N, C-alpha and C positions, 0 to 999 in steps of 0.2 A: 054582407060579410058573414061567413059562417065560422063558428068556433068548433074545433075538433073535440069530440067527446073523449074523456079519459076512460081507458079500459079499466073496469073494476075487477080486481082479483080477490077471490075469497081467501080467508085465512088458510083453508085446507089446501088451496092451490099453491099458495106461497110456501107452505110447509113442505109440500111435495117437491117443489123445485129445489128448496134448500137440501132436501134429502138426496135428490139426484146429484147436485153439485158436490155434496159430501162424499158420496159413493165414488164419483169421478176422481176427486182429489185423493181418496184412499187408494184407488186403483193405480193412479200415477205414482204415488208414493211407494206403493208396493212394487211397481215395476222398476222404479229407480233403485230400491233396496235390493231387489232380486238381481238386477244388473250388476250392482256393486259387489254383491256376494259372489256372483258368477265370475266377475272380473278378478276379484281377489283370489278365488280358487284357481283360476287360470294362471295368475301371475306366480303362484306358489308351486306350480307343477315342477317336480324335480327334473322332468325331461327337458324343461326349458331354462333351467338354472345354469348360469355361466360357471364353469368349473376350471376353465383354463384361460390364462391371460398371457399373451406373448407380446414382445416389444420389438419394434424395428426402428433403426436410426438413432439408437442411444449410444453415441460415442463418448460424450462427456457426462451424460445423465446416468445416474446409478439405476440399474434396472429394478433392484429390490425396493428402493424407495418409491419409484414410480408405480410399481405393482401395489404397494401398500396404499397409495393414494386412491388408485382405482378400486381396490378391494374395500376400502373404507366407505366408498359410495355404494358399492354393491351390497354391503351389509345393512344399509338403511332401508326403511320402508317409505313409500310415497303415500302421504295422507294417512299414515298408520295402517294402511290396508294392502297396498300393492307392493310386491317385492321388487326392489331395484335390480336384483340379480337376474330377473327374468330377461331373456335375450331381447325381448321387444320393449322393455321398459328401462333399459339402461340410461341413466342421466348423462348422456354424452356431453352435452354443452357444459354442464357443471364440472365434469372431470377435466375437460379441455381447459376451462378457465382456471381451475385449481392448479393445473400443471404450469400454465403460463405465469401464474402469480407466484409460483414457488421457484421456478428455474429460469433465470435470465438468459441462459444459453439456448432455450427453446424458442425458435421463431414461430413455428406453427405446430399444432398437434390435432389429431383426429382419431376417433375410435371406429373400427370397422368390424362388422359381424362376419365371422368366418363360417361357423356352423351354429346349430341350435344351442351348443354348450361352450363355444369358444369365441374369443374376440382377440383382435390385434390392435395394440396401441402404436400408432405411427407418429414418430417425432421427427420434425425437421429442425435441426440445430444450426445456429449461425456458424459460419466458417471463418477462421482467423485470417486476417490480412496483415495487421501490424500489432504492435504492443503499446499499451499506455502504461507508463512507469512512474507516474507521479508528476508533481508540478515542476520540480527541478531535479537534475541528476544528483545523487548522493553516493557516498562511499559505502553506506550500509546496504544490507541485502533487503531492500524494500521490495514488496511484491509488484510484479507486473501483471497486466491483464490483457487478454486477447481483445482485439477490436475487429469487428466484421467489416466487409466491404460497404455496408450501409452506415458505418461509423458508430456502431453500437458496442459499448464495453460490456462483455457478457460472461467472462470466465477468468479465474485466476490462472495464470500461465505457469507451467513448470519452470524451475530455475534454469534449466538448460536452454530455454527458448531464446535467451539473449544471443545475438549474433545470427540467429536464423531469420528473425523478423526485424523490421525497422522499429526502433524504440522511439516513442513520442513522449515529450514532456511539455506540460502546460496546464492551465486551469481548464477543467472540463465545463461544458455547457450545463444549464439547468433543465434541459429537455429530457424527459423520461420516455422510454419506449412504451410504457403502459402504466396506468394508475392502479391503486389498490394492490400493491405487491408486497412481498416480504423481503425484498432485496435490501442490501446495505450498499450505500454509495462507495465506489463509483459504478457498481454493477447495475445494469439496466438503464444507464444514461447514454445519451449521445455524446461523443467526444467533443464535437464542434457544433457551432450553430448551423442551422439548416442550409444545406447546399455546399458548405465549405469543405467538408471531407471529400465529397465526390470530385470537387474541383482539384483538391490536393492530390488525390489518387490519379487523376488524369495527368497532372503535371509530373508525378513520379513515373508514370508510364512512359512519358517522353524521355525522362532521364534514364530509364531502363534501356530504351532504344539507343540511347547515346552511350550505353555501357558504362554508366557512372555507378560506382558501388557506394551506396550510402549506408550509414550506420545509425545515426540519431537525428531527430528533428526536435527543435525547441521552439516554442512560440510564447509570446507574452500577451498581456491584456490588450495591447494595441494591434494584435495579429501580426506583429513583426516576427518573422520566422528565420531560423538558421538550420539549414540542412548540412549535417556534418558527414563528409565522405570518409571512407575507410583510410584514405591517405592523409586525413587531417584538414583538407581544404573545406572551408565553409562557403556555402551558397546562401546568400541572404536575399530574402524577398518578403512580400506581404501577402498573407493568405487571401486578402480581399482584392488584390490588384488584378488587372487584366493580364492573364497569362499569355494570351496571344501576343500582346505587346512585349511582354517580358522575353518570350522566346525569339521574337523578331529582333529585339535589341541584342540578344545573345548571338544570334546568327550574324548580325552586322559586325559585332566585335570579332567573331571568328573570321569573317571575310576581310576585315581590315588588317588582320594579323596582330592585333593588339594582344590577344590571348589565343591559344589554340585548344582544341578539344583534347589533344594528347596531354596537355598540361593538367587538365582536370582528371584525366584517366590515370596518369602515371603514379605508381606507388611511391616514388621518391620526388613528387612534385614540390617545387619551391614556392608555389602559390600559398598564400595564407587565406585569402577570401576572394570571392567574387560577389559584389554587391549590386543587385538588380532591382532595388526598391524604388528607383526613380525612372520615370518614363524617358525613353530616348537616351539613356545614359547607362553605362556599365562601369562601375569602379572596381578596381582590383588591386591587390598588393601581393 
């Protein structure tokens, strides 16, 4: 068995190697500093500074406020060196997150470069489908809020919106559209628990096809709902029940002649309510 001999390095040799390593480290450091200085100089070139901001899709969102948010980010420096106003260093993700956290009516947003000195802020806002007007109807002029087809409460509605959209009353869910926001309840919340609003709108679509004109929908903590038609007739059902069964039972009642579709449609209908909360049964008065 042979032992490997250790190589002996003289003090002069070791010092020379340390000197070489030091020079290499200084060269790398100098290269990094030079690159940062060059990058900083490049980022502050006035030819690449954003001077014009345009906005597309802001029907509910105030353009001036949105531009202020964008400009606030453009006025900052990245790592105290790089100019955020440079067309290639715009903090797009931060701007988009800030807008979503500030405005519940914005569903999506993105920033697009147009030229070397201009950008466009594209906003996709929720569209109104119904109104949420509180837990119970009141005689006071309480505010109503737009509800999107996704079931999101997203914007306070103008006073004249009543009568144009279905008014919904009940306790809203605790589900938020996104966390870390500046919204105040009910803005930014889902009206109903997951899946229920989509099922409800599908049922309302069937009633639309039947030419039933509805005005208000009330529901309680047990999901018992009352759809109030313009003629005063109440249609009672449960938000969680099988709507196929419900519609089948209603069709059977029509076929038997117990009640007729025209009774539900007539402006002077004598019906008070149609109760469909129980499978295979339709009660009415």
